[in-house]
C-alpha positions as CSV (number, residue, x, y, z in Angstrom):
1,M,88.5,43.3,56.0
2,N,84.9,44.5,56.1
3,K,85.8,46.6,59.3
4,T,88.8,48.1,57.6
5,I,86.6,49.1,54.6
6,L,84.0,50.6,56.9
7,D,86.7,52.6,58.8
8,F,88.1,53.8,55.6
9,A,84.7,55.0,54.4
10,I,84.0,56.8,57.7
11,V,87.3,58.5,57.9
12,A,87.2,59.6,54.2
13,S,83.7,60.9,54.7
14,G,84.9,62.7,57.9
15,I,87.6,64.4,55.9
16,I,85.1,65.4,53.3
17,G,82.8,66.6,55.9
18,Y,85.4,68.9,57.5
19,F,86.4,70.1,54.1
20,I,83.0,71.1,53.2
21,S,82.2,72.7,56.5
22,I,85.3,74.9,56.0
23,S,84.6,75.6,52.4
24,L,81.1,76.9,53.3
25,I,82.5,79.6,55.4
26,T,85.6,80.5,53.3
27,T,84.3,80.3,49.8
28,S,82.6,83.5,48.4
29,F,80.3,81.5,46.2
30,Y,78.8,79.7,49.2
31,K,79.3,82.2,52.0
32,S,76.2,83.3,53.7
33,R,74.6,83.5,57.1
34,A,72.5,80.3,56.6
35,N,75.6,78.3,55.3
36,N,77.4,79.4,58.5
37,Y,75.0,77.3,60.6
38,L,75.0,74.5,57.9
39,S,78.7,74.4,58.1
40,L,78.7,74.2,62.1
41,S,76.0,71.4,61.9
42,L,78.1,69.4,59.4
43,F,81.2,70.0,61.5
44,L,79.4,68.8,64.6
45,L,77.9,65.7,62.9
46,T,81.3,64.8,61.5
47,S,83.0,65.2,64.8
48,L,80.2,63.1,66.6
49,T,80.7,60.3,63.9
50,L,84.4,60.1,64.6
51,L,84.2,60.6,68.4
52,G,81.5,57.9,68.6
53,R,83.6,55.5,66.5
54,Y,87.0,56.2,67.8
55,G,86.9,58.5,70.9
56,A,86.4,55.7,73.6
57,G,90.2,55.1,73.9
58,N,91.2,58.7,74.5
59,A,90.3,60.6,77.7
60,V,90.0,64.1,75.9
61,L,88.0,62.6,73.0
62,A,85.8,60.8,75.3
63,F,85.2,64.0,77.4
64,L,84.2,65.8,74.1
65,N,81.7,62.9,73.4
66,Y,80.3,63.1,76.9
67,I,79.3,66.7,76.6
68,M,76.6,65.8,74.1
69,L,77.4,67.9,71.1
70,D,74.2,66.5,69.6
71,F,72.2,69.0,71.7
72,L,74.1,71.8,69.6
73,V,73.5,70.0,66.2
74,A,69.7,70.1,66.7
75,V,69.8,74.0,67.4
76,T,72.1,74.9,64.4
77,L,70.2,72.8,62.0
78,F,67.0,74.4,63.2
79,T,68.5,77.8,62.8
80,Y,69.6,77.0,59.4
81,F,66.0,76.1,58.3
82,L,64.8,79.3,60.1
83,I,67.1,81.5,58.0
84,Q,66.4,79.7,54.8
85,I,62.7,80.4,55.2
86,E,63.2,83.9,56.8
87,H,61.0,82.9,59.7
88,R,60.2,85.5,62.5
89,Y,61.2,83.1,65.2
90,L,64.8,84.3,64.7
91,K,63.9,87.7,66.3
92,K,62.1,86.2,69.2
93,K,63.9,86.5,72.6
94,W,63.1,82.9,73.6
95,Y,64.9,81.7,70.7
96,K,68.3,81.8,72.4
97,W,67.0,79.4,75.1
98,L,67.2,76.7,72.5
99,Y,70.9,76.4,73.3
100,F,70.2,75.9,77.0
101,P,70.3,72.1,76.9
102,F,73.7,72.1,75.3
103,F,75.2,74.3,78.0
104,S,73.5,72.5,80.8
105,S,74.9,69.3,79.6
106,L,78.4,70.8,79.3
107,I,78.2,71.9,83.0
108,I,76.9,68.6,84.1
109,E,79.5,66.6,82.3
110,I,82.3,68.8,83.7
111,I,81.0,68.2,87.3
112,L,80.1,64.5,87.0
113,H,82.7,63.1,84.7
114,L,85.9,64.6,85.9
115,D,86.5,61.4,87.9
116,S,85.9,59.0,85.0
117,I,88.5,60.9,83.0
118,F,91.0,62.7,85.3
119,N,90.4,60.7,88.5
120,L,89.8,63.7,90.7
121,Y,86.8,62.5,92.8
122,N,84.2,59.8,92.8
123,S,80.8,60.1,91.2
124,D,78.1,57.4,91.3
125,F,75.6,59.2,89.1
126,A,77.8,59.5,86.1
127,V,76.2,56.5,84.2
128,L,72.7,57.3,85.1
129,V,73.1,61.0,84.2
130,F,74.6,60.0,80.7
131,Y,71.7,57.7,80.1
132,I,69.2,60.4,80.9
133,K,71.0,63.0,78.7
134,D,71.3,60.6,75.9
135,N,67.6,59.9,75.8
136,T,66.8,63.6,76.2
137,S,69.1,64.6,73.5
138,F,67.4,62.1,71.1
139,A,63.9,63.6,72.0
140,Y,65.2,67.1,71.7
141,N,66.7,66.5,68.2
142,L,63.5,64.7,67.2
143,F,61.5,67.7,68.2
144,L,63.4,70.4,66.6
145,I,63.8,68.6,63.3
146,F,60.1,67.8,62.9
147,W,59.3,71.4,64.1
148,G,61.6,72.7,61.4
149,R,60.1,70.4,58.9
150,N,56.6,71.7,59.7
151,L,57.8,75.3,59.4
152,I,59.2,74.6,56.0
153,K,56.2,73.0,54.7
154,N,53.9,76.0,55.9
155,S,56.3,78.6,54.8
156,N,55.1,81.2,52.2
157,T,58.4,83.0,51.8
158,I,60.3,80.5,49.7
159,S,59.9,79.0,46.2
160,E,58.7,75.4,45.6
161,E,62.2,74.3,44.4
162,K,63.9,75.6,47.5
163,R,61.2,73.9,49.8
164,R,61.8,70.6,48.1
165,W,65.6,70.8,48.7
166,L,65.1,71.8,52.3
167,L,62.6,69.0,52.8
168,R,64.9,66.4,51.3
169,L,67.7,67.7,53.7
170,N,65.4,67.4,56.7
171,F,64.3,64.0,55.6
172,L,67.9,62.7,55.5
173,I,68.3,64.1,59.1
174,V,65.2,62.1,60.1
175,C,66.8,59.0,58.6
176,I,69.8,59.6,60.9
177,I,67.6,60.1,64.0
178,A,65.6,56.8,63.1
179,S,69.0,55.0,62.9
180,W,70.0,56.5,66.2
181,L,66.7,55.2,67.6
182,L,67.4,51.7,66.4
183,F,70.8,51.9,68.1
184,I,69.2,52.8,71.4
185,L,66.7,50.1,71.2
186,F,68.8,47.3,70.0
187,N,72.3,48.4,70.9
188,S,73.6,46.2,68.1
189,E,77.0,46.5,66.3
190,Y,75.3,46.1,63.0
191,V,72.9,49.0,63.7
192,A,75.8,51.1,64.9
193,N,77.7,50.5,61.7
194,F,74.6,51.4,59.9
195,L,74.3,54.7,61.8
196,W,78.1,55.5,61.1
197,I,77.5,54.8,57.4
198,I,74.4,57.1,57.3
199,I,76.0,59.9,59.0
200,S,79.1,59.5,56.8
201,F,76.9,59.6,53.7
202,F,75.3,62.8,55.0
203,S,78.7,64.7,54.3
204,W,78.5,63.6,50.6
205,W,74.8,64.4,50.3
206,I,75.3,67.8,51.8
207,L,78.0,68.6,49.2
208,Y,75.6,67.9,46.3
209,Y,72.1,68.6,47.4
210,G,72.4,70.7,50.6
211,V,75.1,73.1,49.3
212,F,75.5,72.9,45.4
213,K,71.9,72.3,44.5
214,L,70.5,74.7,47.0
215,Q,72.9,77.3,45.9
216,I,71.7,76.9,42.3
217,V,68.1,77.4,43.7
218,A,69.1,80.5,45.4
219,Q,70.8,81.8,42.3
220,K,67.6,81.0,40.3
221,D,65.6,83.1,42.9
222,E,67.9,86.0,42.6
223,I,67.6,86.0,38.8
224,H,63.8,85.7,39.1
225,E,63.7,88.6,41.5
226,Y,65.8,90.7,39.3
227,L,63.6,89.9,36.1
228,A,60.4,90.6,38.2
229,S,61.8,94.1,39.2
230,K,62.5,94.9,35.5
231,R,58.8,94.0,34.8
232,T,57.7,96.1,37.7
233,N,59.7,99.1,36.4
234,G,58.4,98.5,32.9
235,T,61.8,97.9,31.3
236,Q,61.2,94.4,30.1
237,T,60.9,94.0,26.4
238,K,58.0,91.8,25.4
239,K,58.1,89.3,22.6
240,K,56.2,90.0,19.4
241,I,53.1,87.8,19.3
242,N,52.6,85.7,16.2
243,K,49.6,86.9,14.4
244,T,50.1,85.1,11.1
245,T,48.5,81.8,12.4
246,V,44.9,81.0,11.6
247,S,43.7,79.8,14.8
248,K,42.7,82.1,17.6
249,I,43.8,79.5,20.1
250,I,47.4,79.7,18.9
251,T,47.4,83.6,19.4
252,Q,46.0,83.1,22.9
253,L,48.6,80.5,23.6
254,H,51.3,83.0,22.7
255,I,49.8,85.7,24.8
256,L,49.9,83.2,27.8
257,M,53.6,82.5,27.2
258,D,54.6,86.1,26.5
259,E,52.6,87.9,29.3
260,E,52.4,85.1,32.0
261,E,55.5,83.1,31.2
262,L,53.9,79.8,31.8
263,Y,56.8,78.1,30.3
264,K,58.8,78.9,33.4
265,N,56.8,76.4,35.4
266,P,58.9,73.1,35.1
267,L,55.8,71.1,35.9
268,L,53.8,72.7,33.2
269,S,51.7,70.0,31.4
270,R,49.6,69.8,28.2
271,L,46.5,69.6,30.5
272,D,47.5,72.8,32.3
273,L,47.7,74.6,28.9
274,A,44.5,73.1,27.6
275,T,42.6,74.2,30.7
276,R,43.9,77.7,30.6
277,L,42.7,77.9,26.9
278,G,39.3,76.3,27.5
279,T,40.0,73.4,25.2
280,N,41.0,69.7,25.6
281,E,44.5,68.2,25.3
282,G,43.7,66.4,22.0
283,Y,42.6,69.4,20.2
284,L,45.5,71.5,21.6
285,S,48.1,69.1,20.3
286,Q,46.3,68.8,17.0
287,I,46.1,72.5,16.3
288,I,49.7,73.1,17.4
289,N,50.9,70.3,15.1
290,Q,48.8,71.5,12.1
291,E,49.7,75.2,12.4
292,L,53.2,75.1,13.8
293,N,54.4,71.7,12.8
294,K,55.5,70.9,16.3
295,S,54.5,69.1,19.5
296,V,53.3,70.9,22.6
297,I,56.6,70.2,24.4
298,Q,58.7,71.5,21.5
299,F,56.5,74.8,21.5
300,V,57.1,75.3,25.2
301,N,60.7,74.3,25.0
302,E,61.3,76.9,22.3
303,Y,60.1,79.6,24.8
304,R,62.5,78.1,27.4
305,I,65.4,78.1,25.1
306,E,64.8,81.7,23.9
307,A,64.6,82.7,27.7
308,A,67.8,80.9,28.4
309,K,69.6,82.5,25.5
310,N,68.7,85.9,26.6
311,L,70.0,85.3,30.1
312,L,73.2,83.6,28.9
313,Q,74.1,86.5,26.5
314,D,73.3,89.2,29.0
315,P,76.5,90.2,31.0
316,V,74.4,91.0,34.1
317,F,73.8,87.2,34.7
318,N,77.4,86.2,34.0
319,K,78.0,85.6,37.8
320,Y,75.2,83.0,37.8
321,S,75.7,79.3,36.9
322,V,74.3,77.8,33.8
323,E,72.2,75.4,35.9
324,A,70.4,78.3,37.7
325,I,69.7,80.0,34.3
326,G,68.2,76.7,32.9
327,M,66.1,76.4,36.1
328,E,64.8,79.9,35.8
329,A,64.0,79.3,32.1
330,G,61.7,76.4,33.1
331,F,63.8,73.4,32.7
332,K,63.1,70.7,35.2
333,S,66.7,69.4,35.3
334,N,70.1,70.3,34.2
335,S,70.2,67.3,31.8
336,A,66.9,68.3,30.2
337,F,68.3,71.8,29.8
338,Y,71.6,70.7,28.4
339,N,70.0,68.1,25.8
340,T,67.3,70.4,24.6
341,F,69.6,73.4,24.2
342,K,72.2,71.3,22.3
343,T,69.5,69.8,20.1
344,S,68.2,73.4,19.3
345,L,71.5,75.2,18.8
346,A,74.1,72.4,18.2
347,M,76.2,73.6,21.2
348,S,75.9,73.4,25.1
349,P,74.6,76.2,27.1
350,G,78.2,76.9,28.4
351,A,79.7,77.0,24.9
352,F,77.0,79.4,23.9
353,R,77.8,81.7,26.9
354,K,81.6,81.6,25.9
355,L,80.8,82.4,22.3
356,Q,78.8,85.4,23.4
357,K,81.6,86.7,25.5
358,T,84.1,86.4,22.7
359,S,82.0,87.7,19.9
């Protein structure tokens, strides 16, 4: 019974994996050079899972398993990371040599394993060569994945949100490699099953974090770049600073929000604001409460809501998702954006956008 459930989960995840990999290269919303490599990586990982689980009884499938597609997975994932961080390595001549281990493996397997599959001639080195290639493949994947992780951490060409998503994706791949190592060391059926489950889960994780969430981050970056260009060209309309308040610190706070847009930082804290204003957290909270009759977070969220409203009612941003707009406005999560917006305007961001289109 447990084996049946496991097989069902693996096959279902395999179908999802193939579906996502095809969608990435056929759907205009997701289509990009980086996603082409992500699609190939997911296709190869899904194939490796199914081949490793069910390929032993079929000569053709066994041959596909022998040629070590995992050599190719490492390179496609590494390329995906390089494109996302716009790294100069993509233009280096030596970069193409990263594919050399896979093509070498393909040639070696054609020569040495024809006998084991098609019974053409005898080869006594097949098992030894497969053992060497299996361990080399593990080391190669480990090297490229950690190399890619280091490049992501040190990149200065991407936003912090995008860096977090890429590091999470990279971490899941590290988990797969760790499971793979356990399988090599112990060669246990339980470890093997765990490895199949992890790889199968990868398909579902890719759908949410590696594709949907990362696409939202990419949209957020596009919105941010567009707004930055408007500021550079001097076409942005500044908000009016409230000068009716008694305290100078409130006026300074409005200036920080209007000119530096501190509210767009999702990690902005009361301490950050107090530090910028040269005061302490307690006094800042007290003065905002006394003069504006609201808390610090309410004050900041009002700016975020106003920014989101401006984006949602501007036709220029109709092609962008509500989630990306909320992220650009400074909200840390979609749920925080939705709840705050609905509390403020008694409707969801999506309903507000629809209302603006019909009015």
